[in-house]
C-alpha positions in Angstrom: -23.0 -5.0 18.6 -22.3 -2.4 16.8 -19.4 -0.1 15.6 -19.9 2.0 18.4 -20.2 -0.3 21.0 -16.8 -2.1 19.7 -14.9 1.2 20.3 -16.1 1.7 23.9 -15.3 -2.1 24.4 -11.5 -1.0 23.7 -11.3 1.1 26.6 -10.0 3.7 24.3 -9.7 7.2 24.6 -10.0 7.4 20.7 -11.4 5.5 18.6 -9.1 3.2 16.1 -10.5 1.2 13.2 -8.3 -0.6 10.6 -8.0 -1.0 7.0 -5.3 -2.8 5.9 -5.1 -3.2 1.4 -2.3 -5.1 -0.3 -1.7 -6.1 -3.4 -3.1 -9.6 -2.4 -6.5 -8.1 -1.7 -6.3 -7.8 -5.4 -5.2 -10.6 -6.7 -8.0 -12.0 -4.9 -10.0 -10.2 -6.6 -8.6 -10.5 -10.4 -6.1 -10.7 -12.6 -3.2 -7.7 -13.1 -5.3 -5.4 -15.3 -3.8 -5.0 -18.5 -0.6 -3.0 -18.4 -1.3 -0.5 -21.2 -3.4 0.5 -19.0 -2.0 1.0 -15.8 -0.9 4.6 -15.3 2.0 6.6 -13.6 3.4 9.1 -11.9 4.6 11.8 -14.0 8.3 11.3 -12.4 8.5 8.1 -13.6 9.8 6.3 -16.4 7.8 5.2 -19.8 6.4 1.3 -18.6 8.2 -1.6 -20.5 4.7 -2.6 -23.1 4.1 -5.4 -21.6 1.1 -7.5 -23.6 -1.7 -9.5 -21.6 -0.1 -12.8 -22.2 2.8 -12.2 -20.7 2.6 -10.7 -17.2 2.4 -14.1 -15.7 6.3 -14.9 -15.0 4.7 -18.5 -15.7 5.4 -16.9 -19.5 8.6 -16.9 -20.7 9.2 -13.5 -22.2 12.9 -13.2 -23.6 12.6 -9.3 -24.7 11.0 -8.2 -21.4 12.9 -4.8 -20.0 11.5 -3.3 -17.6 12.0 0.2 -17.1 13.4 0.9 -13.4 11.4 3.2 -11.4 11.8 4.7 -7.8 12.0 8.0 -6.2 14.0 9.6 -4.6 13.2 9.5 -1.2 13.6 5.9 -1.4 17.1 5.4 -2.6 18.7 6.1 1.4 15.7 4.3 2.9 16.9 0.9 3.5 13.6 -1.9 1.6 12.1 -4.3 4.5 13.7 -8.0 3.3 10.4 -8.8 5.3 7.2 -9.7 3.0 3.9 -9.8 3.9 2.8 -11.8 0.7 3.8 -15.2 0.0 7.4 -15.9 -1.2 8.1 -14.2 -4.1 11.3 -15.3 -6.8 13.9 -12.9 -7.7 14.7 -11.8 -11.0 18.1 -14.0 -11.9 20.1 -10.6 -13.6 19.2 -8.1 -11.0 18.1 -10.2 -7.7 15.2 -7.7 -7.2 11.3 -9.6 -6.2 9.2 -10.2 -8.7 5.4 -8.5 -8.8 3.8 -11.3 -7.4 0.9 -10.1 -9.6 3.0 -10.1 -12.8 5.0 -8.1 -15.3 4.2 -4.7 -14.9 6.8 -3.4 -17.1 8.6 -1.6 -14.2 11.1 -3.2 -11.5 11.6 -1.6 -8.2 10.5 -0.3 -5.3 8.3 3.6 -7.1 7.0 5.3 -4.2 7.3 3.0 -1.7 10.1 2.1 1.1 10.2 -1.7 0.7 9.4 -4.5 -2.0 6.0 -5.6 -2.9 2.3 -5.0 0.0 3.7 -2.1 2.2 1.4 -2.2 5.4 -0.2 1.0 6.3 -3.0 1.6 9.1 -5.2 4.3 8.8 -7.6 5.6 12.6 -11.3 5.9 12.0 -11.7 8.5 14.9 -15.6 8.9 15.8 -16.9 11.1 18.2 -21.0 10.8 18.9 -23.9 10.6 18.1 -24.1 13.9 18.6 -28.0 14.9 19.6 -28.8 15.1 15.8 -28.0 11.9 15.7 -24.9 12.3 13.8 -21.3 11.7 14.4 -17.8 13.7 14.0 -15.2 12.7 12.5 -11.5 13.3 12.4 -10.0 14.3 9.0 -6.7 15.5 8.2 -5.5 17.5 5.7 -3.2 16.4 3.7 -0.2 18.5 1.9 -1.2 18.8 -1.2 -5.6 20.1 0.1 -7.2 16.6 0.1 -8.7 15.8 3.6 -8.0 11.7 4.5 -7.9 9.6 7.6 -5.1 10.0 9.8 -3.1 7.2 8.7 0.6 5.8 7.6 2.8 3.0 6.9 4.2 1.0 9.4 7.7 0.6 10.3 9.8 -2.1 10.7 8.5 -3.3 14.6 5.1 -1.6 14.7 2.1 -2.8 14.9 -1.6 -1.2 13.2 -2.4 -0.1 16.7 1.3 1.6 17.0 1.1 3.2 13.5 -2.8 5.0 14.0 -1.9 6.4 18.0 1.7 7.5 16.0 0.1 9.7 13.4 -3.6 11.1 16.1 0.1 12.1 17.4 1.4 13.9 14.7 
């Protein structure tokens, strides 16, 4: 079955296809990259340096003092306790969840609304084929001028289809 046949089989006026990306996907292809190589937005504090041999939570690192990073836009949003990851351990001092991939030099939600993986869905809306065989694709312009598929983060209780329909309507 071709992608277009699958879309027609769904009997929808729009053609959503779901792609979900999580930290777990990255963990399947290898370990967290050297923390010294991971960049951060200008608004973030500097990462506490983590040598590669101390990335794993199974290795003691008594000097570890990660910087706290949480965007102002997230402070008033209560974090969901629901996790899309396997059960994670919490830091005994702060009670904040550990990153399941290991130490990063930061603690907190960063610019995300929840700890851990923040599930998102993007809608790929196709129209075609055109007389020349091409397809048209729906893209939106983001605030900073780049083009993207309509999509967003899942709110509590939503599924991927709900997010795609909500984002297309917006």
